[in-house]
N, C-alpha and C positions, 0 to 999 in steps of 0.2 A: 858643693861646687856649683858655679853659676851655669846658666844655659849656654852662654858664649864659649865656655871652656869645652863643651861637648861638640860644638859644631865642626871643628877640624877632624875629630874622630869620626863623625858622621860622613864627612866628605871623603875620608880614607875608605870607609866601608863601601860607599857608593862607587868609588873608583875600582876597588878590588872586585866588586860584583858586576863589572862589565858595563857600567854606565859611562857615557862620554858627555862632552859639553857641560861639565859640572860647574855650577855657580853656587856660591855660598855667601851668606850674610856675615862675613868675617874678613879680617885682613888676609891678603894673599890670594884672594879669589875675586872674580868679577861678581858684582852684586846682582842677585836675581831681580826680575821685573817686580815692581811694586804694584799692588792691586788696591784700588780705593772703593769705598762704599759711598754712594751719592748722598744718602739720607743724612749722614752725620760726618762725612769727609774723613772717616777713619781709614788709615792706611794699613795694609797687611803685606809684609815681605816674607816669603818662605825662607826657612833656615837654609835649606839646600835644595837645588833642583838638578836633575840629570836626565839625559835622554838615552834610550835604548831602543834601537830599531825605529827611530823617528817618533817614538812615543815618550812624551814628557811626564816624568814622575816627580813627586814632591816628597821631601823628607823633613819631618818636623820633630824636634826634640821635645819630649813631654816630661815635665816635672810637676809634682803636686802643687796645686795652687788653689786659691780661694778668692771670693769677692769679685772685684772688677777684673782682676787678672784672669780668673777662670772664665768669665764671660767673654773677654777678648779672645782667649784661646779657643773657646767653643765656636765663636763666629769665624775665626781664621780657619779652623779645621773644616767647617762646613763649606767654606769657599774653596779651599784647596781640594777637598773631596770632589766637588762639582767640576772644578777645572781639570783634575786628573781624569775624570770620566769622559769629559768632552775631548780631551787630547789623547785618549786611548792609553793613558798611563795608570799609575797607582799612587795612592797616598800611603806612605810608610810612617808610622809613629815609632820613633826611636826612643826607647825608654831605658834610662840607667837603672842599675840595681836599686830596688826599693820603690820604683815608680811604675812598674808594669801593671799592677792591679789598678792603679789610678787611670792609666791609659785605656785599659779594657773597660773600665767603668764609664769613662767619657764616651767611648765608642757605643756602648750599649744604650746609654741614656739619650744620645742624640742621633742615633741611626746613621752614624758615619761609617762608610765602607773604607776600611784601611787594614793594613797588615802591621802588627806590632812586632818590632824587632828589639831584642835585648842588646844594649850597649855594654861593652866590657868595662 
């Protein structure tokens, strides 16, 4: 299953867990703000964002990847982790079955502060 197929499930999880002002990088939702990196003009769009008590949190679907895709994911997660800390929120790594160990490995290797959530 592709990453895009999981984003509506993540948005539902976010809504059920009390977040509001939900934005998702998929059809039917307002698109989250894009963040760019000046040195190489690379753009990062969070999969899902939500607010709870005026604290913005970021939700990212994590699937096993390698090469350039893994490097892009790592850069994106570092940025989102820092943004969440600045805005008083959290970074949630939403991992489907079979991808949880990869998500934990990415967190450990890169010192990213996040909470790993299992997706059904």
